[in-house]
C-alpha positions as CSV (number, residue, x, y, z in Angstrom):
1,X,2.2,-14.7,4.5
2,X,5.3,-16.9,4.9
3,X,8.7,-15.8,4.7
4,X,9.2,-17.2,1.4
5,X,6.1,-16.7,-1.1
6,X,7.8,-15.9,-4.2
7,X,7.4,-18.2,-7.2
8,X,10.7,-20.1,-8.2
9,X,10.2,-20.5,-12.2
10,X,13.3,-21.9,-13.6
11,X,13.8,-21.7,-17.4
12,X,15.0,-25.5,-18.7
13,X,14.7,-23.9,-22.2
14,X,13.6,-20.9,-23.7
15,X,13.4,-19.7,-27.5
16,X,11.0,-17.3,-29.2
17,X,8.3,-20.2,-29.9
18,X,8.7,-22.9,-27.3
19,X,9.8,-22.6,-23.8
20,X,10.0,-25.2,-21.0
21,X,10.1,-24.0,-17.1
22,X,10.1,-26.0,-13.7
23,X,7.8,-23.9,-11.4
24,X,7.3,-24.2,-7.8
25,X,4.4,-22.4,-6.1
26,X,5.2,-21.9,-2.0
27,X,2.3,-21.8,0.9
28,X,0.2,-18.9,0.6
29,X,0.7,-18.2,-2.8
30,X,-2.3,-17.7,-5.5
31,X,-2.8,-17.0,-8.7
32,X,-5.1,-14.6,-9.8
33,X,-7.9,-15.1,-12.9
34,X,-5.7,-14.0,-15.9
35,X,-5.3,-14.3,-19.4
36,X,-1.8,-14.2,-20.9
37,X,-1.5,-11.5,-23.8
38,X,0.5,-12.8,-26.7
39,X,1.9,-10.4,-29.8
40,X,0.8,-13.0,-32.5
41,X,-0.1,-16.5,-32.9
42,X,-1.7,-19.1,-30.8
43,X,-0.3,-19.8,-27.3
44,X,-0.4,-23.4,-25.9
45,X,0.4,-24.7,-22.5
46,X,0.9,-28.0,-21.3
47,X,1.4,-28.3,-17.4
48,X,2.2,-31.3,-15.4
49,X,1.4,-31.0,-12.0
50,X,4.2,-33.2,-10.1
51,X,3.7,-32.1,-6.9
52,X,0.3,-31.0,-5.5
53,X,0.0,-29.0,-2.4
54,X,-1.5,-30.4,0.9
55,X,-4.0,-27.6,0.8
56,X,-5.4,-25.4,-1.6
57,X,-3.6,-24.5,-4.9
58,X,-6.4,-25.6,-6.8
59,X,-5.7,-25.0,-10.8
60,X,-9.0,-23.5,-12.5
61,X,-9.2,-23.0,-16.5
62,X,-12.6,-21.5,-18.2
63,X,-12.0,-24.4,-21.1
64,X,-9.1,-26.8,-20.8
65,X,-8.4,-29.0,-24.1
66,X,-7.0,-31.7,-21.7
67,X,-7.3,-32.4,-18.0
68,X,-6.0,-35.8,-17.0
69,X,-7.0,-36.4,-13.4
70,X,-6.0,-32.5,-12.5
71,X,-2.4,-33.3,-13.1
72,X,-2.0,-32.9,-16.7
73,X,-3.6,-29.8,-18.5
74,X,-3.5,-28.5,-22.0
75,X,-4.7,-25.2,-22.5
76,X,-4.8,-21.8,-24.3
77,X,-4.1,-19.1,-21.9
78,X,-4.1,-16.5,-24.3
79,X,-7.9,-17.2,-24.8
80,X,-9.2,-18.6,-21.6
81,X,-9.0,-17.2,-18.1
82,X,-6.8,-19.4,-15.6
83,X,-6.0,-19.4,-11.8
84,X,-4.7,-21.3,-8.8
85,X,-6.3,-20.8,-5.4
86,X,-4.5,-19.9,-2.7
87,X,-1.9,-22.5,-1.2
88,X,-2.5,-23.3,2.2
89,X,-0.2,-25.9,3.0
90,X,2.4,-27.4,0.8
91,X,3.9,-26.0,-2.4
92,X,2.8,-26.9,-6.1
93,X,5.3,-28.1,-8.5
94,X,4.8,-28.1,-12.1
95,X,6.9,-28.9,-15.5
96,X,5.5,-26.2,-17.9
97,X,5.6,-26.6,-21.7
98,X,4.6,-23.2,-23.6
99,X,3.9,-23.1,-27.7
100,X,3.4,-19.6,-29.4
101,X,2.7,-20.7,-33.2
């Protein structure tokens, strides 16, 4: 593993129902298949991939509402399992909008 394999998650805005985050996934990082638990309501995520890794780091979701060219994803992380494969080279950067209604 590289020296800096920690995800950098910078909150741009955060409230009880809506948040915006700038997230950087470094080389060697991966996200296991999971579902995000919520206390109540429906949870939506709209992710804009600003930078794709040179190798690896592929997002996978059991069901996307929208998937535009593997760069813009709208999905229900509370209902559908999702993951990111290991980033072999480079980094993955996204702007993530989350809504819990």
